[in-house]
TIDOBA-95941 format. One record per residue: x, y, z of N, C-alpha, C, O in turn. Coordinates in pm, whole numbers, plus 50000, padded with zeros to 5 digits. Example, Ala and Ser with C-alpha at 12.3 -4.5 7.8 and 13.67 -1.06 7.14 Angstrom:
<nodes>
513194943150780512304955050780513204967050780514244966850846;512854977550708513674989450714512905000350787513415011450804;
</nodes>
This chain:
<nodes>
500844988050000500005000050000500885012550000501865013350074;500535022449917501355034549908501115043650029500025043850086;502145050950066502065060250179501465073450132501935079250034;500435078050203499765090650167500025101750268499755113450240;500565098150385500865108350487502115104250563502255092750604;503015113850583504215111650663504155120850784504065133050770;504205114950903504185122451029505605122451086506205111851105;506115134251115507525135551154507665143251284507185154551296;508325137251381508695144151504509795154351474510455153651370;509965163951565510985174351543512315171151611513265166751546;512375173451742513635172451815514165158051815513455148751853;515405156451771516005143151766515605135151644516065123951624;514725141051562514235133951442514485142551318515455140351245;513615152251294513815161251179514985170751203515745173651111;515125175451326516195184951359517475177551395517445167451466;518605182451346519885176351381520385181751515519665188951584;521585178251553522115182351684522305197351694522405202751804;522365204151579522445218851579521055225151575520915237251558;520035216651590518625220851591518235227451458517475237151454;518765221851350518465226851217517935215451130518135203751160;517245219251021516765209450923517765208950808518045219150746;518305197350781519295196050674518655198050537517445196150521;519465201850440518965203550303518405190450250517415190450177;519045179350287518565166150242517145163550292516305158650218;516895166950419515555164850474514535174150409513415169850378;514905186650387513995196150321513615191250182512445191550143;514615186850107514365182349969513465170049966512585168949881;513685160850059512855148850063511405152350095510485146650036;511205161650187509845166150222509165172350101508005169550073;509885180850029509305187449912508995177549799507995178949729;509855167649782509595157349680508345149249716507545145949629;508195146149845506995138749889505745147049865504735141849816;505805159949899504655168849875504325169549726503155169649688;505355170049645505145170949500504435158549445503775159149341;504585147349517503885134949478502475134249535501765124349516;502065144849606500725145049664500635139049802499535136849854;501785136349864501805130549999501705141750103502405151850093;500835140050201500735149550312501945147650403502285136350440;502595158550439503695158050536503285166550655503045178550642;503215160250772502725166950893503795166151001504245155351038;504195177751053505115177951166504315175951294503295182451315;504785166751378504055162851499504965165651618506055160051628;504515174251708505415179051813504675182151942503455183651944;505435183152049504885187752175504805202852182504165208352272;505435209552087505455224152086504125229952041503295222951982;503905242952069502785249952005503155253451862504325252851824;502165257051783502415260551643503425272051632504305271951547;503285281951721504195293451716505635289251744506575296151703;505805278151812507135273451845507825265851734508985261951747;507105263751622507745256651510507495263351375507745257451271;507015275851378506705282751253507915284051162507805282151041;509065287451220510265289151136510655275951070511155275850957;510435264751141510755251551085509785248250972510185243250867;508495251050995507495248650892507805256650766507735251350654;508165269250784508495277850670509735272550598509795272350475;510705268350677511955262950623511705250650535512405248450436;510695242850573510395230350501509315232050395508955222350327;508805244250379507745246450280506425240350320505675235450236;506135240550451504915234050502503905244150558503185241250653;503875256250498502895266250542501995270450426501465281550424;501815261450331500945264350217499515260150248499265253150347;498595264350164497195260550184497065245350187497595238450100;496365240250287496175225750300497185218950389497025207150422;498255226050429499245220050518498735220350662498165230250708;498955209350733498485207850871499655206250967500725201650929;499425210051092500375207351200499665200251313498525203551346;500335190551372499775183251487500645186851606501775182051619;500115195251694500915200951802500445195951939499475188551950;501175200252043500875196052180500715180852189499795175652253;501645173852124501695159152128500415152452082500025141952134;499755158551984498575152451926497265158251973496195153951929;497315167952065496085173552120495475184752040494355189052068;496185189651939495725201251863496075199751716497235197351681;495065201051629495285200751484494975214551429493905220051454;495935220151353495765233651299496215234351153497105227051111;495575243551078496115247250948497355255750974497285265551048;498475252050916499715259350946499735273250882500395282250933;499015275050773499025287950704498315298750784498755310250787;497215295150850496385305050920496385303451072496025312751144;496785291651121496705289051264495315284751309495105282051427;494375283951215493005280051250492985265851308493635256751257;492215264351416492115251551485491045242651423489905246951404;491415230251391490435220651341489915211751452488745207851453;490785208651548490405199951658491315202851777492505205351760;490735202351897491515205552016490955198052138489745197652159;491855192252216491485185752342492295192452452493515193252443;491615197252557492315204852661492025199352801491075191952823;492895203352893492645201153035491575210953083491425221853028;490835206953186489895215953251490585223053368491705219653405;489905232753426490425239553545490655229453657491635230353730;489755219853671489895209553774491165201353752491885198253848;491445197953627492675190553595493905198653634494845193253693;493885211453602495025220153631495305220453781496455219153824;494275222053860494435222254005494955208854056495785208154146;494445198153997494825184554038496305181954009497025176754095;496755185453889498145182853852499095192353926500215188553959;498645204453951499485213654030499705208054171500795209154227;498665202254226498775195954358499825184754354500625183254447;499825176854245500825166354229502235172354223503155167154286;502395183154147503715189354134504235194154270505435193654296;503335198754354503745203154488504205191154572505185192054646;503495180054560503885167954633505255162954587506065158154667;505495164254457506775159654401507885169954419509055167054394;507525181954462508485192954478509145196154344510365197454335;508305197554240508795200754106508105213354053506915215354079;508825221653979508185233353917507265228953803507505218953737;506205236753784505145232753692504725244853608504715256153657;504385242453481503845253053395502615247953323502485236053294;501695257153293500495254153216500595261653083500955273453081;500275254852973500435261052842499125260152763498525249552753;498705271652708497575271552616498065275852478499265275152450;497175280352391497575283752255498585295152248499415295752158;498495304352345499245316752333500175320052449500995329152437;500085312652561500765316952683501315305152761500715294352763;502455307352827502975297952927502705304353064503205315153094;501905297453145501535302853277502505297753383502895286153383;502865306753473503825303653579503145304553716502975315453770;502745293153772502245293153910503425294354005504575293753961;503185295954134504305296454230505145283554221504595272554221;506465285254214507375273854207507845269854346507785278054438;508315257354362508935253454490510145262454518510745267954426;510475263854644511605272454684512895268254613513285256654614;513545278054551514825276154481514725266254364515715260054326;513515264654308513345255654193512535262354082511415258354054;513105272654020512395278653906512335268853789513265261153767;511265269353715511115260353601512215262653498512645273953475;512645251753436513645252553328512975253053189513655252253087;511655254253187510935253253060511295264352962511235262552841;511675275953016512015287152927513245284252842513485290952742;514035274152881515175270052797514685263852666515345264952563;513525257452672512975250552555511975259152478511965259052355;511145266552551510045273752487510255288752497510055294852603;510665294652386510905309052381509895316252291509915328552281;509015308652227508105314552129506845320552191506155328452127;506545316752316505335321752382505715330652500506765328552562;504875340552533505125348852651504825341052779504005331852780;505495344852888505295338653019504505348253107504745360253109;503555342553181502665350853262502415344253397502015332553402;502635351553508502345345753639500845343153655500015350153597;500505332953734499095329753756498875326853904499685320153968;497775331953956497395329954096496525317454106495415317154053;497025307154174496295294554181495015295454263494155286654254;494875305954341493655307654420492595315554344491475317254391;492955320354225492035328754150492125325754000492265334753918;492045312853965492095308953824490795312653755489725311553815;490865317053629489625319353555488875306253535489455295353543;487595307253509486775295353485485845298253368484965306853381;485985291653254486895280253232488355284553217488655296253195;489245274753229490685276953214491245265653129491965257053180;490925265652997491365254652910492875255052886493415265252842;493545244152917494995243152905495345231252816494825220352835;496235233552719496585222852625497515212452685497365200452659;498465216952766499325207152833499955213352956500045225552970;500385204653046501055208653169502435202153168502565190353134;503455209753205504815204253204505485206053339505185215453414;506395196953368507295198153483508705196853426509075186353374;509475207453436510775208053371511865210553476511925221253537;512715200453494513735201353599514905192053564514845184753465;515955192353645517155184353620516785169653600515975164053674;517395163453499517015149953459517085139753572516145132053592;518165139653646518355129353748517245129953853516665119653888;516965141853903515905143054004514535140753943513675134554006;514325145753821513035143753755512745128953737511625124453763;513735121253693513535106853674513155099953804512335090753805;513755104253915513405098554045511965101854082511225093354132;511585114454058510235118954095509155112154011508065109354060;509485109353885508515102753797508085089353856506925085353843;509015082453921508705069553982507715070854098507085061054137;507585082954152506715085254268505295089354228504445091054315;505035090854099503695095054056502695083854082502885072754032;501645086454158500665075854189499955070754063499755078253967;499575058154065498875052153951497575059353919497145059753804;496955065154022495685072153999495855083653900494945086453822;497015090153903497275100953806497505095253667497055101053567;498185083953659498445077853528497145072753466497025071853344;496185069453550494885065053499494065076853445493255075153355;494295088653501493515100453463494115108453348493405115353275;495445107453332496135115753233497125107553150497505096553189;497525113153036498645107752961499905114653013500035126853001;500825106953071502025112553133503245106553063503385094353057;504115115153011505275110152935506385120452936506165132352961;507595115652910508725124752893508925127452743508865118252661;509155140052711509425143652572510885147852553511385148252441;511555150852663512995153552664513535148452796512785144752886;514865148152806515485142952928514995150153053514805143953158;514775163253042514405171053161512985176453154512655186153223;512145170353070510795175653050509735164653059509695155552977;508875165953160507735156853178506475164053134506255175553172;505645157453055504425163553006503215155953058503195143653061;502205163553099500935157853145499845162853050499575174853044;499235153552978498255156852875496895151152913496825142052995;495815156252853494525149652872494625134952832495385131552742;493875126352897493975111952874493735108352727494295098552678;492915116152659492595113052519493665117752422493465117252300;494805122352474495835128152388497135120152391497685117552499;497615116352275499005112552252499205113152101498235115152027;500415111552054500675113151911499985102351827499625104851712;499805090551884499095079951813497635083451794497085081551685;497005088551899495605092851888495495104651792494495106251723;496545113051789496575124051693496565119151550495905124951464;497305108251522497285102451387495895097151352495435098451239;495235091151451493875086051426492925097551393492025096151310;493135108851460492325120651431492585125651289491655129051216;493855126051249494185129951112493575120151011493125124250904;493555107451047492965097250960491495100450932491025099150819;490785104551038489365107851023489175120850945488295121850859;489995130850975489855143950909490195143350761489565150050679;491195135350726491705135150589491275122950509491555121950390;490575113650575490155101150511491365093650454491345088750341;492405092850536493595085150503493745074150609493775077150728;493825061750567493925050650662495265051050735496265055650680;495275046150858496525045450934497565037050861498765039850869;497105026750790498025018250713498715025950600499735021550548;498135037350564498705045550456499585056850511499925066250440;499935055750640500765065850705502115060150746502235048350779;503125068750743504425065450799504715075650909504525087650888;505185070951024505515079851136506965077751175507445066451185;507675088851197509105088451228509365095651360508975107151376;510045088751455510305095151583511455088851658512095079451610;511715094151778512865089351856512625088152006513345080852074;511615095252059511455096052204510205088852253509395083952174;510065088352386508925081752449507595087052396506665079452375;507525100252375506255106052329505965103052182504875106152133;506925097052110506715092951971506245078451958505795074251852;506355071052065506095056652061504695053452010504535044551927;503685060752059502305057752021502075059451871501345051651810;502685069651811502455071551666503285061751583502855057751475;504445057951633505245047751564504475034451562504515027051464;503765031651672502955019451680501695020551594501255010551537;501115032551585499825034151517499945034151365499035029451296;501045039351313501175040951167501425027551098501935018151157;501045027050971501305015050891502775011750886503165000050894;503605022050873505055020350879505575029250991505565041550981;506035023051098506635030351210508135030251196508755019651183;508725042151198510175043451177510825049551301510375059751352;511875043151348512665048451459513985053751406514585047851316;514425064851461515755069951428516795060651490516495053851589;517995060251435519035051751496519445057151632520015049851714;519155069951658519415076051788518215075251882518205081651987;517185067551844515965066551924516175058152049517145050652061;515245059652143515215050952260514995036552215514375034052111;515505027052292515325012952258513855009252249513465001252164;513025015052336511595011852336510935015852204510005009252159;511415026552142510875030852013511385021451902510615017451815;512655018151906513235009151805512544995551807512294989551702;512244990651927511624977451941510224976851881509744966151847;509574988451868508214988951816508134994051672507044995951619;509284996251610509315001551473509484990351371510074979951400;508964992651251509184983251141510544985551075511094976751010;511064997751093512305001351024513095011051111512525020051173;514395009251116515265018651187516085026051081516865020051007;515895039151076516585047250976517885052751034518285049151144;518535061250959519775067351006519485077551116518315080351145;520525082951175520345092351287519885106151239519865108851119;519525114651334519105128251300520255136751246520025147151185;521495132351266522645139351209523085133351076524045137851014;522345122951032522655116350904521435116650812521285108050726;520575126850831519405128850744518485116650744517995112450639;518245111150862517435098950873516025100350821515455090750770;515445112450832514105114750779514105113350627513255106550570;515075119650562515175118650416515375104150372514785099650273;516195096850445516475082850411515195074550416514955066250328;514375076750519513125069250532512125073150424511445064550367;512025086050395511105090650291511525085050155510675080650077;512805085250126513285079949997512995064949985512665060049877;513105057950095512905043350091511435039550078511095030650000;510555046250153509165041850160508155050550084507025046250061;508555062550046507595071549980507995074549836507175073349745;509245078249815509675082549682509975070849590509865072249468;510335059349645510615047549562509355039149549509375028749483;
</nodes>
């Protein structure tokens, strides 16, 4: 069966170690588009956080889509118009903030336009601003949250060693209520239960009338695992986590060896 949609993660996948898109990857994406294949960047970032990458890859034309917030938000990249969105409620926000206090970890809430900063633990400011510079940061009073307060995702961003220890302390009740995963070494994400990149692909399947078997997904991290499993062809980067490689049909080259282009050339262009 021919591939009609390619879903590509950003960090560690499309982007190399210099956080750039290689010419080889750009050319492969454009060749796939020229054949009528949908190319969708799938990321934990907001749309504003990847606009320069989309423009660089020629993915801001009419009909181009972005799957952001780890599958919770589908938007037209040209206009930013939302096609589908799943958010946390105010109750969820209060619940997860309570967890962050128990874990003694800094926490941020992110919507379409803003990163909210609740009070942080003593001497533990969030490290999220190292990753997300595209949105403004705004303090928020946890005793006076607006209602409704729709939030796309909640993050806890702190030193990897301590974060990994704290992750083990998260009660099962929270894992039952939310999708909880790491997207980077020092970044834990808490999403609505109905959200992950695999469910995002299923949503694209419904919106575009493209079967999952006609999709290829390329990724490297824990948050990519669901889409690698969901797609007809799941591709892991050679620099991917072992858990992603074990669930992939194909292991491509690394993000510093144009692994995205290599996979597209093998399964889409040939």
